N, C-alpha and C positions, 0 to 999 in steps of 0.2 A: 493598790499594787505597791506603793512605796512601803507600806507596812510589811508586805510579803518579803521584800528585800532584807529588811531587818530581822524578820522572823526565821529565815532560812538557817543562819548560823546558830540561832537559839535552838531550833529543832535538832540540829546535829549535836550540839553540846548536851542537850537534855537527853537525847538518845544514848549518848556515851555514858552518862550517869546511870540511866535506867538499866543499861546493859551490865554495869558493875553490880547493881542491886540484884540482878538475876542469880548471882552466885549464892544468895541467901536461900534459894529454893532448891530442893532435891532434884528437880527437873530443870535446873538452870540452863543447861546446854540447849535443850529443846526450846525453852522460852527465849533464850538469847538469839537463836536463829530466827524465830518468828518476829521478834521486836526489830532485829536488824533488817529483815526483808521489808517489813511494813514501813519502817522509818526511811530507808533508802528509796523506796518507791515514792513516798510522799515528797522527799527532797528532790527527786528527779522531776516530779510533776510541778513542783514549785519553780524550779529553775527553768522549765519549759514555759511556764506561764510568764515568768520574768522576761525571757527572751522575746516572746510574742508581744508583750507590752512595749518593750524598748524598740522593737522593729517598727511598731505602729505609732509610737508616741515620742520617740527620741530619747535623749539622755535622761535618766531618772535618778533622783537622789533620795537618800534617807539619812536623816540626822539623828544620831543616837542621843537620847536624853532630851531631844528638842533643841540642843545648842547648835547654832549655826557655825560653820567654819569661818575663820580658823580657830575659834574657841573650842568648838566641838569636833567630833570625828564623824565625817560623812562616809557613806557608801555611795559612790558615784558610778552608775552602771550604764555603759554604752553598749553598742552591738558587740564590740570585741570582747569585753568582759562578760557579757551575758552569754555569748556563744561558748567561751571557754568554761564558764561556770556550768553550763548545760553539759558539756563534754565531761567535766569532772564528776558531776552527779550521775551521769549515765554510767560512767566507769565504776562509781561507787556501788550502784545497783547491781551491775554485772559481777563485780568482785564479791559482793555479799552472796549472790545466787550461786556462784561457783564455789564459794567457801562452804556452803551447806553440804556440798558433796566432798570437797577435798579435806577440810579441817575436821579431824575426829578427836582432837585434844580435849581434855577436861577443862582446859583454860580457854575454851572458845569464847566465853563471855568477855574475858580480858582482851582477846584478839579483836573481837568486834568493836569493843569500846575504843581501842587504840585506832582502829580503822576510821571510826567516825570522828575522832579528834583530828586525824590527818586530813580528812575531808573538810572539817571546819577551818583548818588553817589554809587549805587550798582556796576555798570560797572567799575567805577573808582577803587573801592576796589578790584575787581577781576583782573583787568588788570595792575594796577600800580606796578612798581618795586621800589618804594620809600616809606619808612615808614611814612614820614611826609605827603606826598601826600595821603597816605592811611588815615591819620587823617583828612585831608581836605575833602576827599570823604565821610568818615564816618560821619563827622559833617553835610554835605549836606544831606546825607541819613537820619540822625537822625532828623534834624529839619523838613524836609518834612514829616517824619513819625509822629512827634508830632502834626503837624498842621492837617494832615489827620485824626488822631485819634479824634481830636476835631472838625471835619467837621460839625457835628450836634451840633453846639455850643449852641443851645437852650435846649439841654439835659444836666442837671447838672452832670449826671454820666459820660458822654463823656468828659466833661471838667475836671472832677476830675481824670479820667483815664489818660488823656493827660498830666495833671500837674504831676501826679505821675511818669509817663513815662519820662517826660522831666527833672524833677529834678534828678531822679536816673540816667538817661542817661547822663545828663550833668556832674555829678560826675564821671561817668565811663570814658567818653571821655576826661575829664580833667586829670584823672589819666593816661590815655594812652599817652596824650601829655607830661606829666611829665616823663614817662618812655622813650619816644622818646628822650627827652633832655638828660637823663642819657646815653642812647645808643650812642648818638652823642658825649658826653663828653669822652667816652671811646674809641670808634672806629674811631672817626673823620670823619664819613660819615653817611648819611641817606639812602644810596642805599642798597636794600636788597641783591643783588648779592655781593656787596663789603663786607657787614657784614658777609654773608655766607662764603666768602673766608677767612676772618680774624678769624672767629670762628674756622676754620680748620687749618689755618696757620697764626699765629699772626705776623710772620716776612714778610708776603707778602707786596709788595709795589704796589700801584695803583696810576696812574697819578692823580695829584691834591689832592687826599685824603691822599696819602703816606701811612705810617704804622699806627699802633694803637696809640692812644693819651693818654691812661691811663690804669688803671687796669681793664682789660676786664672780669676777673673772678668774682670778687665781684660785679661790676657794672652790669654785665649781669644777675647774679642771682637775684638781686633786680629788675632790669627793666623787665626781662622776667617773674618773679613772678607776678608783677603788671599787665603785659599784659595778663597773664593767667586769673587773676581775672576778668579783664575787659571783656574778650571774653566769659567767663563763663556767665557773665551777659548778653552779647549780644545774646548768644545762648539760653538764658532763662533756664539755668540749675539750679537745686536745689542748695541752697535755693534762689539764687539771682533772678531768673526769675519768681518765684512764686509771687514776690512782684508787678510785673507789667503786665506780659503777659496775664493772664486770663482776667483781666479787660480791657486791650487794645483790645484784640480780641473780647470781648463781646460788646464793645461800638463803635468801628470803623465801618464805612460802610462795608457791607458784602463783596463787591469786593476788598476793601483794605485789610481786614483781610485775605482774600484768597491769596492776593499778598504778604503779609508780609513774608510768609513761604519761598518763593524762592527768593524774591527781597531783603529782609532785614535780616531776621534771619539766612539765610544760610551763610551770610558773616562771622559770628562767627566760624562756622565749617570750612569754607575755611581758615581762619587765622590759626586754629590749624593744618590743613593739610599742609599749606605752612610753618609754623613755625617749626614743628617737623620733616620736611623732607628737605626742602631747606635751612632754616636758621640754626637751631640747630639740625643738622643731626647726624646720628649714629657715624660718624667719626670726631666729634668735638674733641678738645683737651681734655685730660683725666679729667681735673678738671671740665669742662663743660659737658662732657659725663655722668659722674656720677650724676650731677645735672639734666640732661635730664631724666635719668632713674627714679629719685625720683619724678620729675614733672609728668611723665607719670603714675607712680603708684598712685599718688595723684588723678589725673584726672580719673583714672580707678575706684577708690573707689567712687568718687563724681558721676560719670556717673551711676554706679550701684544703688546707693541710690536714685538718681534723677529719674531713670527709674521706680523703684519700687513705690516710693511715687506718682509720676505723674499718673501711671497706677491705683493706688488705688483711687486717687482723681477723675480720669476720670470716674471710675465705679460708683461714687456716684452723678454725676452731673445731674441736671434736666434742666439746660440751655444748649441748643444745641451749642451755640457759645463757651461757656466755656468748654464744652465737647471736642470740636475740639482743643481748646487751650492746654488742658492737654494731649490730644493725641499727639499733636506736641511736647510737652516737652518730653514725653516718647519716641517717635521715635527719636528725636534729641539726647537724652541721649544714646540710643543704638548706634547711629552713632558715638557719641563721644567715647563710649566704644570700637568700632571698631578701631578708630584712636589710642586709648591708647594701643592697642595690638601691635602696631608697626610692622605690617606685611603687605605683599601685599594683602592678603585676607581681612584683617581688613580694610585697606584703601579702597579697592574695595567695601566692604560692606558699608562703610560710604557713598561713592558716590551713591550707589544704594538706600540707605535710604533717602538721600537728594532728589533724583529724585522721588522715590516712594511716599514719604511723601508729596512732592509738588503736585503731581497728586491727591493723595487721599484727602488731605485737600481741594484742590480746588473744587473737586467734592462735598464734604460734604458742603462746604460753598455755592456753587452754588445752590444746592437743598434746603439748609436751607434758602437761600434768598427768594425762592418761599414761604416757610412756614412763613417767617417773614412778607412778603407782605400780606399773606392770613390769618394769625392768630397771630403769635408772635414768641418769641425765645424759648419757652418751647419745650422740646423733643416731647411732646404730639402733638405739632402743625405740626410735620412731617407727621401726618396723612393726611395732605393736599395733599401729594404726591401720594396718592392712586388714585387721579383723572388722573394721568399720569403714565402709565406703564413704559415709558422710563426713567422718573425721578426716579421712585422707583427702577428700574433695575440698574441705575447708582449708587444709594445709596448702593445697595447690593454689587456691584463690588468694590466700594470705601472701604467699611468695610472689605471685604475679602482681599483686597490688603493691607490695613494697618495691619490687623491681621496676614497676611503672612502665610496662611495655604494651599493655592491652588497653585500648581506649574505653573499654567497658567499665574499667575500674578507676576509682578515685585517684589512686597513686599516679596514673598516667597524666592526669590533668595538672597535678601538683608539679610534676617534672616539666610539662609543656609550658606552664606559666613561668617557671624558673628560667627555662631556655629563652623564652620571649623577652623576659626582663633582662637577661644577660646580653641579648643581642642589642639592646638599647644602650649598653655600656661598652662592651668589647666583644669581639668575636672569640676571644680566648675563653670567656666564661662559659658559653654553651659547650665548648670542647671539654672543659674541666668537668662539667656536669655529666657528659656522656662517658668520659673516662672513668669517673667514680662509679657510674652505673655498670660499666663493663667489668670492673674489678668485683663489684658486689654481685654481679650475675654469676661469677664463678662459685661464690659461696652459696647463693640461693639455689642454684640448680644442683650443686653437690649435695645440699641438704635433701632436696627432692629425690635425687637418684639413690642416696643412701637409704632413705625411708622406704623406697619402693623395692629395692633389690636386696636389702639386708635380711638376715634371719636371726631371731633371738628367742631365748627361752623366757616365758612369762612366769613371773613368780606369783605366789598366792597373795592376794590382797583383797579384803572385803569390798573395797571401793570398786573393784573391777566386775563385781556381780551386776552392776548397772552403771553404764557410762552415758546414760541418756542426758543427764544434766550438762556435763561439759561438751558433749557432742552437739546438743541443741544450741547452746550458747555460741559455740564456734560457728555453727551453721547460720544462726541469726546475724552474726557480725559479718560473715561472708556475703550474705544476701544484702546487708546494709552497704557494704563496699560497692557491690554491683549497682544497687539502686542509686546511690549517690553519684557514681560515675555516669550512669545513664542520664540522670537528671542534669548533670553539668553539660553533657554532650547534647541533649535534646531539648532541654527546658531553658529558654532564654531568660526567663524570670529568675531562675536559680543562678544562672551565670552572672546576671547583673547584680544579684544579691551578694555573691562572693566577691566579685570585682569591686562592687560598691563599698564593701567594708574596707578594702585596700585603699580606695580613694578617700573614704570618709575619715579614716584614722588620721591621715596626714593633713587634711584640709578642714576638718570640723572640730578642731580643738577649741574654737571660740565658744561653741555650744557647751562643751565640757566645762570651760571656765565659768561662763555665765550661769549655767544651771547650778554649779557648786557654790559659787560665791554670792550670787544675787537673786536666785530664783525664789 
């Protein structure tokens, strides 16, 4: 199973290369679609097998080239990284399947190749145990995202959105690289487990990296502050994300915008989960422990403001794709709020928000794609969905899931856990959560009302001859949201699994360190 962890990114990169070679065939588009579907299905199966192995056997490591860290680069996979890796590969598969219906360009082979490169970067970020390798994966993820945003290069708005995304993203990743250099100058290592050990015990000696190399307190404060800024940007949190995400979601191809939530944007939330639990944990040395508390308080304030502003902006949108973008920012802000509460319930809430939002956003984008093909991006164009009861029902379930009001759906339990986590800190936090939900409700139910009551002319588009693929995918995701919600409500084992991840991330860092450095 260790070899499977190392083989997954190789499969994705190889698939990207093979997809480029499809351009040499006269039937390249057809072959590209087939290769993409088979490869993404294989990647999903592998990520599922990895999660199953990690759940039953604990933290699992793979050392590239056989070199042990800190000399070599390890992939260290625990339940958190395995779960998010599975979510990323599931969204890759769904994106590919949806793209076989939506993408009709002769450049489809290039589109699929970039999509697989983006997925490679995502898996690398989730699995890696090295902060420099995280940077490499982040760059791969980012560059592919920029190119996919500008896939419709004949559209000036798409090119402008991609340039804005690329310029701001390059600044962010460059700052992350600078912070990596600072960390290395102080800790003498780039390995996450090694850094986590020395944050708790500066006197610790690790083969090859030895002890600390400089002032870890001042350097850590500067480096970790920069990293926090970078990943607030990557997670599209106020005010940084407002500069790029709505435009990117609006101009990127529909399946790519749907995939961004789980494949790219979730990487930022993963970093916060990993950083505040494994790296800068509760038992860090006193000088860094107080800094950790200050950083969490800052993030809590930013998350609350971001959730409120995003919910307000969402309720005013007339563009369906920008509506989904602000919905994502609001949902991710609530997830970040859960992380900032520094509790098992808060962490579990963040995980459920990531999964719930990925499902809800994908459904909204998939049915919006039908509207885009038949009319346009306006919310009024969702009236096209009235021709398909299944598509309209999926839209309803997606909205209710994101709103989090029905106990049958996963979104409700994400919100409930956040409220419970907030009650443990302050009565004001649950109130803030409910206020954000109330503002968001205006936008969600306005979207539903407009879709049901509006009338629009449907333009001629070959894709509308059969909308079975997008409708079926949306319906499958809607059923998934219901099944997961029911499992959490009725299955104690599933509840304990989710809540256990929240507790394990904070308390089981020792296994992460030992398995990486000495297994």
